[in-house]
C-alpha positions, 0 to 999 in steps of 0.5 A: 415620523418627522423629528419635529413630531417625535417628542410626544404624540398620540396614535389613534387606531381607527381600526380599533374604533371600527372594532368597537363600533361593531361590538357595540352594535352587536350588543344593542341589536340591529334595530337600535340606531347608533349615536357616537358621542364625539364631544370634547374632541372625541374625548381627546381622540380627535373629533373629525377623524372619529366622526368620519370613521363612524359615518363611513361605518354607518352610524346614524347620529353624532353628539357634541357639547356646543355650537363650536364643536358642531361647526367644526364637524360641518366645516370638515364635511361631516353630514350626519345629524349632530345633536348638541348636548350642552347649554346653548344660547338662543342667540345661536339659533341661526348658526344651528339652523344654517348648520342643520344641527339638532338642539337639546331642549331642557326647559320650557323657557329655553324652548320658547326662546329657541322657538321665537328665534327660529321663527324670526329666522324663518326656520324650523329647529330640530330638537330633542327634549331632555328629561331629568330622571335623576341626574339632577342636571339639565332637563324637565324634572320627572320625579314625583314632585315635578312630574305633572308640571313637566308633563304639561310644560312639555305638552306646551313645548309641542305646540310651539312654532318653529320647533321640530320635536324629533326626539327625547332622551335622558342621562343615567347617573350610575349605570356604570356602577354595579352595586345593588343601590346603583342598579335600583337607581338606574332602574328607577331612572328608566321607569321615570323615562318610560312613564313620561314618554308614555304619558305624552304618547297617550296625549298623541305627542309622539317622538320619532327617536328615543334614547337613554343608553349611555356607555354604562347602560350600553354594557349593563342594560342592553334592554334599554336600547330604545330606538337609539343608544349613545356610547361615549367613552366606551366607544374609545375602548376605555373605561372600566367596563370596556374589557367586558365587551372585548373593546380595544383602546383607540389611543396610544400616548407615546413619547421618547427617552430624550436623555439618560443620566447616571446618579449617585445614591442620595440624589434627589429628583425633580421639584420638591425633592420627593424622590431620593435615589437609594442606589446608583441610578440610571434615570431617563428624561422624557419630553412629556409633562402635565402641559401635555396632559400627563396628570401631575397626580401620577408623580411617583405612582405611574410607569411607562412601558419600554421595549424591555419592560416597565419603568416607574416615574420618579419625582414630580411630573414637570410642565414639559418633562418627567423622569423614569427609573431605568436602573433595572433596564440597562438596554433601554437607551436614548431615542427609544419610544415608550408607551405612556397609555395604551393597549399595554399600559392601560389608562384606566389603571392610571386613572385609579392611581390619580384618583380620577376617571379615564375620561379626564386623562384622555381629554387632558392630552393637550393640543400640542400633542399631535394626533397620528391616525392609523387605518389598516396599519397605515398612517392616513393623516395627522393633526396638530391643533396648535395655531399654524 
């Protein structure tokens, strides 16, 4: 690797992504289409290369959060259908039509605004109706108090010009949790989804695609496959359920030991003096900090994996650097690579220590960290998101 890049970098294993794709396909069966969620730069992994890989593997759909993410894929030559999951202003209708993007519709007012804009533009927007079955976020509410009103509102949306209503979907709140209460809640959400789509079908209002299985449901409720399933974080081989399907982490975050120093007992390390050496100590300085995405909550808690074993982080993580204790690893030296997260040092464990979720840690890997993409064991491309 060029010395200018050998500071801190993320290795993205596209073979692991392919392995996960096939494992998830097997889990959900051959009749359910695969929608790969690549929002937030594919959870920090790089949306363009992830999308290219999924397209080549045979995925039928992709999902992003917003217009900017969708345009990035189109500009990169990705031709798969792309569903926008987030709130999109109706004044972006021309961009949606020009880029052949599928838009989620979460309310009748939003549908009317998109309809009017599409008609004015002389186009027809492909949409998926979003149902709120218990996430209490976007969507037509399907709880008993709102069910009938939502049914009528969706029926009116079907009659609007300028909209091609292709699909319907919902999102589960606790499908990745195993308690009886969580299971009951997920089953209730699915029943509401089935009830609403069933009533609409009785009226002759048909959907070509139905999808509700997010990452948690893909693992725990494969019977919810419907016509399409929607894996997100699980596709990248992380999250607490990944091991149950034998999935592999796609990202390995690496850095190097930039300096090694010797300190006497009672020496304190980093801001706030939160670590004090109790013995003669050998300390390594790593060129990675919270500006690179290494969560400051991991100070004095996490470890990195060296060629000789694990080395604990000591002292507070700084913006651009952090320190590790190498006292018990005398053969580790300056210039050695270390694994911050990856197959030998799970980001799931780091997330638990930081009292967050693995999504946050991979999404936090910043744009100044180069992504190096590997396929068949060889580097095929690299990406640095900083402005050139």
